[in-house]
mmCIF file of the N, C-alpha and C atoms, coordinates in Angstrom:
data_MODEL
# 
_entry.id   MODEL 
# 
loop_
_atom_site.group_PDB 
_atom_site.id 
_atom_site.type_symbol 
_atom_site.label_atom_id 
_atom_site.label_alt_id 
_atom_site.label_comp_id 
_atom_site.label_asym_id 
_atom_site.label_entity_id 
_atom_site.label_seq_id 
_atom_site.pdbx_PDB_ins_code 
_atom_site.Cartn_x 
_atom_site.Cartn_y 
_atom_site.Cartn_z 
_atom_site.occupancy 
_atom_site.B_iso_or_equiv 
_atom_site.pdbx_formal_charge 
_atom_site.auth_seq_id 
_atom_site.auth_comp_id 
_atom_site.auth_asym_id 
_atom_site.auth_atom_id 
_atom_site.pdbx_PDB_model_num 
ATOM 1   N N  . UNK A 1 1  ? 95.828  97.934  78.442  1.00 0.00 ? 1  UNK A N  1 
ATOM 2   C CA . UNK A 1 1  ? 96.086  97.314  77.086  1.00 0.00 ? 1  UNK A CA 1 
ATOM 3   C C  . UNK A 1 1  ? 97.384  97.606  76.711  1.00 0.00 ? 1  UNK A C  1 
ATOM 4   N N  . UNK A 1 2  ? 98.053  96.574  75.983  1.00 0.00 ? 2  UNK A N  1 
ATOM 5   C CA . UNK A 1 2  ? 99.421  96.575  75.594  1.00 0.00 ? 2  UNK A CA 1 
ATOM 6   C C  . UNK A 1 2  ? 99.625  96.508  73.915  1.00 0.00 ? 2  UNK A C  1 
ATOM 7   N N  . UNK A 1 3  ? 100.398 97.363  73.521  1.00 0.00 ? 3  UNK A N  1 
ATOM 8   C CA . UNK A 1 3  ? 100.690 97.567  71.985  1.00 0.00 ? 3  UNK A CA 1 
ATOM 9   C C  . UNK A 1 3  ? 101.410 96.367  71.462  1.00 0.00 ? 3  UNK A C  1 
ATOM 10  N N  . UNK A 1 4  ? 100.989 95.843  70.466  1.00 0.00 ? 4  UNK A N  1 
ATOM 11  C CA . UNK A 1 4  ? 101.518 94.664  69.699  1.00 0.00 ? 4  UNK A CA 1 
ATOM 12  C C  . UNK A 1 4  ? 101.732 94.804  68.299  1.00 0.00 ? 4  UNK A C  1 
ATOM 13  N N  . UNK A 1 5  ? 102.376 94.023  67.551  1.00 0.00 ? 5  UNK A N  1 
ATOM 14  C CA . UNK A 1 5  ? 102.507 94.149  66.127  1.00 0.00 ? 5  UNK A CA 1 
ATOM 15  C C  . UNK A 1 5  ? 102.058 92.866  65.389  1.00 0.00 ? 5  UNK A C  1 
ATOM 16  N N  . UNK A 1 6  ? 101.295 92.899  64.352  1.00 0.00 ? 6  UNK A N  1 
ATOM 17  C CA . UNK A 1 6  ? 101.005 91.689  63.735  1.00 0.00 ? 6  UNK A CA 1 
ATOM 18  C C  . UNK A 1 6  ? 102.053 91.205  62.931  1.00 0.00 ? 6  UNK A C  1 
ATOM 19  N N  . UNK A 1 7  ? 102.083 90.184  62.228  1.00 0.00 ? 7  UNK A N  1 
ATOM 20  C CA . UNK A 1 7  ? 103.023 89.695  61.484  1.00 0.00 ? 7  UNK A CA 1 
ATOM 21  C C  . UNK A 1 7  ? 103.367 90.544  60.390  1.00 0.00 ? 7  UNK A C  1 
ATOM 22  N N  . UNK A 1 8  ? 102.434 91.416  59.792  1.00 0.00 ? 8  UNK A N  1 
ATOM 23  C CA . UNK A 1 8  ? 102.426 92.210  58.808  1.00 0.00 ? 8  UNK A CA 1 
ATOM 24  C C  . UNK A 1 8  ? 103.110 93.488  59.190  1.00 0.00 ? 8  UNK A C  1 
ATOM 25  N N  . UNK A 1 9  ? 103.184 93.618  60.512  1.00 0.00 ? 9  UNK A N  1 
ATOM 26  C CA . UNK A 1 9  ? 103.876 94.984  61.166  1.00 0.00 ? 9  UNK A CA 1 
ATOM 27  C C  . UNK A 1 9  ? 102.851 96.047  61.666  1.00 0.00 ? 9  UNK A C  1 
ATOM 28  N N  . UNK A 1 10 ? 101.405 95.713  61.306  1.00 0.00 ? 10 UNK A N  1 
ATOM 29  C CA . UNK A 1 10 ? 100.572 96.686  61.896  1.00 0.00 ? 10 UNK A CA 1 
ATOM 30  C C  . UNK A 1 10 ? 100.297 96.687  63.523  1.00 0.00 ? 10 UNK A C  1 
ATOM 31  N N  . UNK A 1 11 ? 100.426 97.948  64.019  1.00 0.00 ? 11 UNK A N  1 
ATOM 32  C CA . UNK A 1 11 ? 100.218 97.792  65.420  1.00 0.00 ? 11 UNK A CA 1 
ATOM 33  C C  . UNK A 1 11 ? 98.782  97.859  65.853  1.00 0.00 ? 11 UNK A C  1 
ATOM 34  N N  . UNK A 1 12 ? 98.596  97.026  67.124  1.00 0.00 ? 12 UNK A N  1 
ATOM 35  C CA . UNK A 1 12 ? 97.122  97.054  67.666  1.00 0.00 ? 12 UNK A CA 1 
ATOM 36  C C  . UNK A 1 12 ? 97.335  96.898  69.137  1.00 0.00 ? 12 UNK A C  1 
ATOM 37  N N  . UNK A 1 13 ? 96.284  97.106  69.717  1.00 0.00 ? 13 UNK A N  1 
ATOM 38  C CA . UNK A 1 13 ? 96.201  96.867  71.241  1.00 0.00 ? 13 UNK A CA 1 
ATOM 39  C C  . UNK A 1 13 ? 95.548  95.942  71.749  1.00 0.00 ? 13 UNK A C  1 
ATOM 40  N N  . UNK A 1 14 ? 96.052  95.111  72.751  1.00 0.00 ? 14 UNK A N  1 
ATOM 41  C CA . UNK A 1 14 ? 95.364  93.859  73.149  1.00 0.00 ? 14 UNK A CA 1 
ATOM 42  C C  . UNK A 1 14 ? 95.035  94.017  74.672  1.00 0.00 ? 14 UNK A C  1 
ATOM 43  N N  . UNK A 1 15 ? 93.958  93.649  75.072  1.00 0.00 ? 15 UNK A N  1 
ATOM 44  C CA . UNK A 1 15 ? 93.662  93.684  76.600  1.00 0.00 ? 15 UNK A CA 1 
ATOM 45  C C  . UNK A 1 15 ? 94.527  92.413  77.154  1.00 0.00 ? 15 UNK A C  1 
ATOM 46  N N  . UNK A 1 16 ? 95.538  92.729  78.077  1.00 0.00 ? 16 UNK A N  1 
ATOM 47  C CA . UNK A 1 16 ? 96.210  91.751  78.488  1.00 0.00 ? 16 UNK A CA 1 
ATOM 48  C C  . UNK A 1 16 ? 95.380  90.619  79.396  1.00 0.00 ? 16 UNK A C  1 
ATOM 49  N N  . UNK A 1 17 ? 94.451  90.918  79.742  1.00 0.00 ? 17 UNK A N  1 
ATOM 50  C CA . UNK A 1 17 ? 93.320  89.881  80.680  1.00 0.00 ? 17 UNK A CA 1 
ATOM 51  C C  . UNK A 1 17 ? 92.975  88.870  79.758  1.00 0.00 ? 17 UNK A C  1 
ATOM 52  N N  . UNK A 1 18 ? 92.981  89.018  78.339  1.00 0.00 ? 18 UNK A N  1 
ATOM 53  C CA . UNK A 1 18 ? 92.457  87.951  77.580  1.00 0.00 ? 18 UNK A CA 1 
ATOM 54  C C  . UNK A 1 18 ? 93.316  87.074  77.016  1.00 0.00 ? 18 UNK A C  1 
ATOM 55  N N  . UNK A 1 19 ? 94.645  87.238  77.494  1.00 0.00 ? 19 UNK A N  1 
ATOM 56  C CA . UNK A 1 19 ? 95.752  86.242  77.139  1.00 0.00 ? 19 UNK A CA 1 
ATOM 57  C C  . UNK A 1 19 ? 95.595  85.016  78.006  1.00 0.00 ? 19 UNK A C  1 
ATOM 58  N N  . UNK A 1 20 ? 95.311  83.845  77.438  1.00 0.00 ? 20 UNK A N  1 
ATOM 59  C CA . UNK A 1 20 ? 95.712  82.500  77.991  1.00 0.00 ? 20 UNK A CA 1 
ATOM 60  C C  . UNK A 1 20 ? 96.851  81.986  78.067  1.00 0.00 ? 20 UNK A C  1 
ATOM 61  N N  . UNK A 1 21 ? 97.577  82.055  76.872  1.00 0.00 ? 21 UNK A N  1 
ATOM 62  C CA . UNK A 1 21 ? 98.997  81.366  76.549  1.00 0.00 ? 21 UNK A CA 1 
ATOM 63  C C  . UNK A 1 21 ? 99.791  82.105  75.559  1.00 0.00 ? 21 UNK A C  1 
ATOM 64  N N  . UNK A 1 22 ? 101.133 82.058  75.746  1.00 0.00 ? 22 UNK A N  1 
ATOM 65  C CA . UNK A 1 22 ? 101.793 82.544  74.603  1.00 0.00 ? 22 UNK A CA 1 
ATOM 66  C C  . UNK A 1 22 ? 102.764 81.452  74.205  1.00 0.00 ? 22 UNK A C  1 
ATOM 67  N N  . UNK A 1 23 ? 103.017 81.209  72.889  1.00 0.00 ? 23 UNK A N  1 
ATOM 68  C CA . UNK A 1 23 ? 104.008 80.098  72.702  1.00 0.00 ? 23 UNK A CA 1 
ATOM 69  C C  . UNK A 1 23 ? 104.889 80.683  71.506  1.00 0.00 ? 23 UNK A C  1 
ATOM 70  N N  . UNK A 1 24 ? 106.145 80.291  71.550  1.00 0.00 ? 24 UNK A N  1 
ATOM 71  C CA . UNK A 1 24 ? 107.054 80.731  70.520  1.00 0.00 ? 24 UNK A CA 1 
ATOM 72  C C  . UNK A 1 24 ? 107.065 79.802  69.371  1.00 0.00 ? 24 UNK A C  1 
ATOM 73  N N  . UNK A 1 25 ? 107.020 80.209  68.099  1.00 0.00 ? 25 UNK A N  1 
ATOM 74  C CA . UNK A 1 25 ? 107.117 79.442  66.922  1.00 0.00 ? 25 UNK A CA 1 
ATOM 75  C C  . UNK A 1 25 ? 108.068 80.111  65.980  1.00 0.00 ? 25 UNK A C  1 
ATOM 76  N N  . UNK A 1 26 ? 107.838 79.884  64.817  1.00 0.00 ? 26 UNK A N  1 
ATOM 77  C CA . UNK A 1 26 ? 108.552 80.989  63.860  1.00 0.00 ? 26 UNK A CA 1 
ATOM 78  C C  . UNK A 1 26 ? 108.119 82.370  64.110  1.00 0.00 ? 26 UNK A C  1 
ATOM 79  N N  . UNK A 1 27 ? 106.814 82.706  64.533  1.00 0.00 ? 27 UNK A N  1 
ATOM 80  C CA . UNK A 1 27 ? 106.493 84.016  65.128  1.00 0.00 ? 27 UNK A CA 1 
ATOM 81  C C  . UNK A 1 27 ? 106.060 83.521  66.576  1.00 0.00 ? 27 UNK A C  1 
ATOM 82  N N  . UNK A 1 28 ? 105.298 84.495  67.092  1.00 0.00 ? 28 UNK A N  1 
ATOM 83  C CA . UNK A 1 28 ? 104.606 84.239  68.314  1.00 0.00 ? 28 UNK A CA 1 
ATOM 84  C C  . UNK A 1 28 ? 103.071 84.080  68.291  1.00 0.00 ? 28 UNK A C  1 
ATOM 85  N N  . UNK A 1 29 ? 102.698 83.082  68.682  1.00 0.00 ? 29 UNK A N  1 
ATOM 86  C CA . UNK A 1 29 ? 101.277 82.565  68.888  1.00 0.00 ? 29 UNK A CA 1 
ATOM 87  C C  . UNK A 1 29 ? 100.682 82.938  70.306  1.00 0.00 ? 29 UNK A C  1 
ATOM 88  N N  . UNK A 1 30 ? 99.695  83.851  70.161  1.00 0.00 ? 30 UNK A N  1 
ATOM 89  C CA . UNK A 1 30 ? 99.029  84.087  71.609  1.00 0.00 ? 30 UNK A CA 1 
ATOM 90  C C  . UNK A 1 30 ? 97.478  83.333  71.422  1.00 0.00 ? 30 UNK A C  1 
ATOM 91  N N  . UNK A 1 31 ? 97.206  82.671  72.358  1.00 0.00 ? 31 UNK A N  1 
ATOM 92  C CA . UNK A 1 31 ? 95.944  82.050  72.387  1.00 0.00 ? 31 UNK A CA 1 
ATOM 93  C C  . UNK A 1 31 ? 95.224  82.826  73.644  1.00 0.00 ? 31 UNK A C  1 
ATOM 94  N N  . UNK A 1 32 ? 94.019  83.237  73.008  1.00 0.00 ? 32 UNK A N  1 
ATOM 95  C CA . UNK A 1 32 ? 93.113  83.955  73.906  1.00 0.00 ? 32 UNK A CA 1 
ATOM 96  C C  . UNK A 1 32 ? 92.283  83.184  74.920  1.00 0.00 ? 32 UNK A C  1 
ATOM 97  N N  . UNK A 1 33 ? 91.633  83.708  75.907  1.00 0.00 ? 33 UNK A N  1 
ATOM 98  C CA . UNK A 1 33 ? 90.781  82.945  76.807  1.00 0.00 ? 33 UNK A CA 1 
ATOM 99  C C  . UNK A 1 33 ? 89.658  82.435  76.081  1.00 0.00 ? 33 UNK A C  1 
ATOM 100 N N  . UNK A 1 34 ? 89.091  82.944  74.938  1.00 0.00 ? 34 UNK A N  1 
ATOM 101 C CA . UNK A 1 34 ? 88.106  82.319  74.179  1.00 0.00 ? 34 UNK A CA 1 
ATOM 102 C C  . UNK A 1 34 ? 88.578  81.311  73.076  1.00 0.00 ? 34 UNK A C  1 
ATOM 103 N N  . UNK A 1 35 ? 90.093  80.942  73.247  1.00 0.00 ? 35 UNK A N  1 
ATOM 104 C CA . UNK A 1 35 ? 90.635  80.109  72.357  1.00 0.00 ? 35 UNK A CA 1 
ATOM 105 C C  . UNK A 1 35 ? 90.848  80.714  70.796  1.00 0.00 ? 35 UNK A C  1 
ATOM 106 N N  . UNK A 1 36 ? 90.545  81.720  70.630  1.00 0.00 ? 36 UNK A N  1 
ATOM 107 C CA . UNK A 1 36 ? 91.168  82.376  69.335  1.00 0.00 ? 36 UNK A CA 1 
ATOM 108 C C  . UNK A 1 36 ? 92.570  82.562  69.374  1.00 0.00 ? 36 UNK A C  1 
ATOM 109 N N  . UNK A 1 37 ? 93.156  82.569  68.318  1.00 0.00 ? 37 UNK A N  1 
ATOM 110 C CA . UNK A 1 37 ? 94.598  82.962  68.360  1.00 0.00 ? 37 UNK A CA 1 
ATOM 111 C C  . UNK A 1 37 ? 94.988  83.931  67.634  1.00 0.00 ? 37 UNK A C  1 
ATOM 112 N N  . UNK A 1 38 ? 96.165  84.534  67.927  1.00 0.00 ? 38 UNK A N  1 
ATOM 113 C CA . UNK A 1 38 ? 96.717  85.865  67.202  1.00 0.00 ? 38 UNK A CA 1 
ATOM 114 C C  . UNK A 1 38 ? 98.227  85.427  67.001  1.00 0.00 ? 38 UNK A C  1 
ATOM 115 N N  . UNK A 1 39 ? 98.867  85.841  65.808  1.00 0.00 ? 39 UNK A N  1 
ATOM 116 C CA . UNK A 1 39 ? 100.245 85.657  65.455  1.00 0.00 ? 39 UNK A CA 1 
ATOM 117 C C  . UNK A 1 39 ? 100.661 87.026  65.625  1.00 0.00 ? 39 UNK A C  1 
ATOM 118 N N  . UNK A 1 40 ? 101.862 87.233  66.225  1.00 0.00 ? 40 UNK A N  1 
ATOM 119 C CA . UNK A 1 40 ? 102.378 88.503  66.451  1.00 0.00 ? 40 UNK A CA 1 
ATOM 120 C C  . UNK A 1 40 ? 103.844 88.473  66.251  1.00 0.00 ? 40 UNK A C  1 
ATOM 121 N N  . UNK A 1 41 ? 104.442 89.703  66.011  1.00 0.00 ? 41 UNK A N  1 
ATOM 122 C CA . UNK A 1 41 ? 106.023 89.670  65.723  1.00 0.00 ? 41 UNK A CA 1 
ATOM 123 C C  . UNK A 1 41 ? 106.723 89.700  67.045  1.00 0.00 ? 41 UNK A C  1 
ATOM 124 N N  . UNK A 1 42 ? 105.921 90.302  68.042  1.00 0.00 ? 42 UNK A N  1 
ATOM 125 C CA . UNK A 1 42 ? 106.646 90.484  69.524  1.00 0.00 ? 42 UNK A CA 1 
ATOM 126 C C  . UNK A 1 42 ? 106.993 89.106  69.899  1.00 0.00 ? 42 UNK A C  1 
ATOM 127 N N  . UNK A 1 43 ? 108.169 89.087  70.723  1.00 0.00 ? 43 UNK A N  1 
ATOM 128 C CA . UNK A 1 43 ? 108.514 87.756  71.330  1.00 0.00 ? 43 UNK A CA 1 
ATOM 129 C C  . UNK A 1 43 ? 107.789 87.526  72.680  1.00 0.00 ? 43 UNK A C  1 
ATOM 130 N N  . UNK A 1 44 ? 107.631 86.302  73.097  1.00 0.00 ? 44 UNK A N  1 
ATOM 131 C CA . UNK A 1 44 ? 106.921 86.005  74.494  1.00 0.00 ? 44 UNK A CA 1 
ATOM 132 C C  . UNK A 1 44 ? 107.576 86.846  75.554  1.00 0.00 ? 44 UNK A C  1 
ATOM 133 N N  . UNK A 1 45 ? 108.787 87.100  75.547  1.00 0.00 ? 45 UNK A N  1 
ATOM 134 C CA . UNK A 1 45 ? 109.443 87.887  76.590  1.00 0.00 ? 45 UNK A CA 1 
ATOM 135 C C  . UNK A 1 45 ? 109.250 89.375  76.506  1.00 0.00 ? 45 UNK A C  1 
ATOM 136 N N  . UNK A 1 46 ? 108.966 89.850  75.236  1.00 0.00 ? 46 UNK A N  1 
ATOM 137 C CA . UNK A 1 46 ? 108.739 91.277  74.921  1.00 0.00 ? 46 UNK A CA 1 
ATOM 138 C C  . UNK A 1 46 ? 107.249 91.504  75.505  1.00 0.00 ? 46 UNK A C  1 
ATOM 139 N N  . UNK A 1 47 ? 106.237 90.611  75.237  1.00 0.00 ? 47 UNK A N  1 
ATOM 140 C CA . UNK A 1 47 ? 104.822 90.637  75.706  1.00 0.00 ? 47 UNK A CA 1 
ATOM 141 C C  . UNK A 1 47 ? 104.899 90.562  77.108  1.00 0.00 ? 47 UNK A C  1 
ATOM 142 N N  . UNK A 1 48 ? 105.577 89.693  77.698  1.00 0.00 ? 48 UNK A N  1 
ATOM 143 C CA . UNK A 1 48 ? 105.408 89.483  79.181  1.00 0.00 ? 48 UNK A CA 1 
ATOM 144 C C  . UNK A 1 48 ? 105.989 90.800  79.917  1.00 0.00 ? 48 UNK A C  1 
ATOM 145 N N  . UNK A 1 49 ? 107.114 91.409  79.384  1.00 0.00 ? 49 UNK A N  1 
ATOM 146 C CA . UNK A 1 49 ? 107.482 92.691  79.853  1.00 0.00 ? 49 UNK A CA 1 
ATOM 147 C C  . UNK A 1 49 ? 106.458 93.885  79.681  1.00 0.00 ? 49 UNK A C  1 
ATOM 148 N N  . UNK A 1 50 ? 105.882 93.842  78.606  1.00 0.00 ? 50 UNK A N  1 
ATOM 149 C CA . UNK A 1 50 ? 104.769 94.969  78.463  1.00 0.00 ? 50 UNK A CA 1 
ATOM 150 C C  . UNK A 1 50 ? 103.588 94.762  79.404  1.00 0.00 ? 50 UNK A C  1 
ATOM 151 N N  . UNK A 1 51 ? 103.125 93.389  79.576  1.00 0.00 ? 51 UNK A N  1 
ATOM 152 C CA . UNK A 1 51 ? 102.135 93.210  80.753  1.00 0.00 ? 51 UNK A CA 1 
ATOM 153 C C  . UNK A 1 51 ? 102.709 93.646  81.954  1.00 0.00 ? 51 UNK A C  1 
ATOM 154 N N  . UNK A 1 52 ? 103.733 93.203  82.382  1.00 0.00 ? 52 UNK A N  1 
ATOM 155 C CA . UNK A 1 52 ? 104.257 93.520  83.551  1.00 0.00 ? 52 UNK A CA 1 
ATOM 156 C C  . UNK A 1 52 ? 104.354 95.207  84.043  1.00 0.00 ? 52 UNK A C  1 
ATOM 157 N N  . UNK A 1 53 ? 104.755 95.921  82.972  1.00 0.00 ? 53 UNK A N  1 
ATOM 158 C CA . UNK A 1 53 ? 104.883 97.237  82.908  1.00 0.00 ? 53 UNK A CA 1 
ATOM 159 C C  . UNK A 1 53 ? 103.450 97.987  82.982  1.00 0.00 ? 53 UNK A C  1 
ATOM 160 N N  . UNK A 1 54 ? 102.409 97.336  82.100  1.00 0.00 ? 54 UNK A N  1 
ATOM 161 C CA . UNK A 1 54 ? 101.160 97.804  82.344  1.00 0.00 ? 54 UNK A CA 1 
ATOM 162 C C  . UNK A 1 54 ? 100.554 97.650  83.585  1.00 0.00 ? 54 UNK A C  1 
ATOM 163 N N  . UNK A 1 55 ? 100.743 96.516  84.122  1.00 0.00 ? 55 UNK A N  1 
ATOM 164 C CA . UNK A 1 55 ? 100.314 96.121  85.494  1.00 0.00 ? 55 UNK A CA 1 
ATOM 165 C C  . UNK A 1 55 ? 100.810 96.867  86.702  1.00 0.00 ? 55 UNK A C  1 
ATOM 166 N N  . UNK A 1 56 ? 102.156 97.368  86.476  1.00 0.00 ? 56 UNK A N  1 
ATOM 167 C CA . UNK A 1 56 ? 102.964 98.028  87.423  1.00 0.00 ? 56 UNK A CA 1 
ATOM 168 C C  . UNK A 1 56 ? 102.266 99.484  87.113  1.00 0.00 ? 56 UNK A C  1 
ATOM 169 N N  . UNK A 1 57 ? 101.916 100.075 86.339  1.00 0.00 ? 57 UNK A N  1 
ATOM 170 C CA . UNK A 1 57 ? 101.442 101.476 86.187  1.00 0.00 ? 57 UNK A CA 1 
ATOM 171 C C  . UNK A 1 57 ? 99.834  101.412 86.616  1.00 0.00 ? 57 UNK A C  1 
ATOM 172 N N  . UNK A 1 58 ? 99.180  100.400 86.394  1.00 0.00 ? 58 UNK A N  1 
ATOM 173 C CA . UNK A 1 58 ? 97.862  100.336 86.972  1.00 0.00 ? 58 UNK A CA 1 
ATOM 174 C C  . UNK A 1 58 ? 97.877  100.345 88.597  1.00 0.00 ? 58 UNK A C  1 
ATOM 175 N N  . UNK A 1 59 ? 98.870  99.470  89.143  1.00 0.00 ? 59 UNK A N  1 
ATOM 176 C CA . UNK A 1 59 ? 99.062  99.417  90.556  1.00 0.00 ? 59 UNK A CA 1 
ATOM 177 C C  . UNK A 1 59 ? 99.565  100.563 91.129  1.00 0.00 ? 59 UNK A C  1 
ATOM 178 N N  . UNK A 1 60 ? 100.432 101.448 90.276  1.00 0.00 ? 60 UNK A N  1 
ATOM 179 C CA . UNK A 1 60 ? 100.927 102.694 91.050  1.00 0.00 ? 60 UNK A CA 1 
ATOM 180 C C  . UNK A 1 60 ? 99.894  103.702 90.885  1.00 0.00 ? 60 UNK A C  1 
ATOM 181 N N  . UNK A 1 61 ? 98.970  103.634 89.923  1.00 0.00 ? 61 UNK A N  1 
ATOM 182 C CA . UNK A 1 61 ? 97.844  104.734 89.908  1.00 0.00 ? 61 UNK A CA 1 
ATOM 183 C C  . UNK A 1 61 ? 97.008  104.246 91.026  1.00 0.00 ? 61 UNK A C  1 
ATOM 184 N N  . UNK A 1 62 ? 96.529  103.179 91.354  1.00 0.00 ? 62 UNK A N  1 
ATOM 185 C CA . UNK A 1 62 ? 95.567  102.915 92.293  1.00 0.00 ? 62 UNK A CA 1 
ATOM 186 C C  . UNK A 1 62 ? 96.299  103.340 93.686  1.00 0.00 ? 62 UNK A C  1 
ATOM 187 N N  . UNK A 1 63 ? 97.512  102.986 93.997  1.00 0.00 ? 63 UNK A N  1 
ATOM 188 C CA . UNK A 1 63 ? 98.116  103.273 95.224  1.00 0.00 ? 63 UNK A CA 1 
ATOM 189 C C  . UNK A 1 63 ? 98.192  104.728 95.521  1.00 0.00 ? 63 UNK A C  1 
ATOM 190 N N  . UNK A 1 64 ? 98.512  105.559 94.293  1.00 0.00 ? 64 UNK A N  1 
ATOM 191 C CA . UNK A 1 64 ? 98.781  106.994 94.303  1.00 0.00 ? 64 UNK A CA 1 
ATOM 192 C C  . UNK A 1 64 ? 97.118  107.742 94.731  1.00 0.00 ? 64 UNK A C  1 
ATOM 193 N N  . UNK A 1 65 ? 96.179  107.119 94.188  1.00 0.00 ? 65 UNK A N  1 
ATOM 194 C CA . UNK A 1 65 ? 94.683  107.467 94.439  1.00 0.00 ? 65 UNK A CA 1 
ATOM 195 C C  . UNK A 1 65 ? 94.462  107.201 95.851  1.00 0.00 ? 65 UNK A C  1 
ATOM 196 N N  . UNK A 1 66 ? 94.827  106.121 96.560  1.00 0.00 ? 66 UNK A N  1 
ATOM 197 C CA . UNK A 1 66 ? 94.648  105.768 97.906  1.00 0.00 ? 66 UNK A CA 1 
ATOM 198 C C  . UNK A 1 66 ? 95.461  106.924 98.826  1.00 0.00 ? 66 UNK A C  1 
ATOM 199 N N  . UNK A 1 67 ? 96.505  107.270 98.487  1.00 0.00 ? 67 UNK A N  1 
ATOM 200 C CA . UNK A 1 67 ? 97.388  108.062 99.152  1.00 0.00 ? 67 UNK A CA 1 
ATOM 201 C C  . UNK A 1 67 ? 96.836  109.374 99.310  1.00 0.00 ? 67 UNK A C  1 
ATOM 202 N N  . UNK A 1 68 ? 96.069  109.956 98.258  1.00 0.00 ? 68 UNK A N  1 
ATOM 203 C CA . UNK A 1 68 ? 95.595  111.168 98.162  1.00 0.00 ? 68 UNK A CA 1 
ATOM 204 C C  . UNK A 1 68 ? 94.232  111.335 98.951  1.00 0.00 ? 68 UNK A C  1 
ATOM 205 N N  . UNK A 1 69 ? 93.638  110.088 99.202  1.00 0.00 ? 69 UNK A N  1 
ATOM 206 C CA . UNK A 1 69 ? 92.382  110.249 99.929  1.00 0.00 ? 69 UNK A CA 1 
ATOM 207 C C  . UNK A 1 69 ? 92.538  110.394 101.405 1.00 0.00 ? 69 UNK A C  1 
ATOM 208 N N  . UNK A 1 70 ? 93.975  110.299 101.899 1.00 0.00 ? 70 UNK A N  1 
ATOM 209 C CA . UNK A 1 70 ? 94.175  110.432 103.473 1.00 0.00 ? 70 UNK A CA 1 
ATOM 210 C C  . UNK A 1 70 ? 94.427  111.680 103.861 1.00 0.00 ? 70 UNK A C  1 
# 
């Protein structure tokens, strides 16, 4: 899950697998796979970077677990 900020500044966490698309407008509009939308203060670039970092951590954790089994 990645941390994001609502347009009012409140922090929440979003499961990045629920993101269908991200659009830049006055703020950032996230469309979820169920077609609900969220408006956030984070830019599309910031969100993409957070997703990338999250996935890297998951990947490193899974590889580290495999190395310990050998």
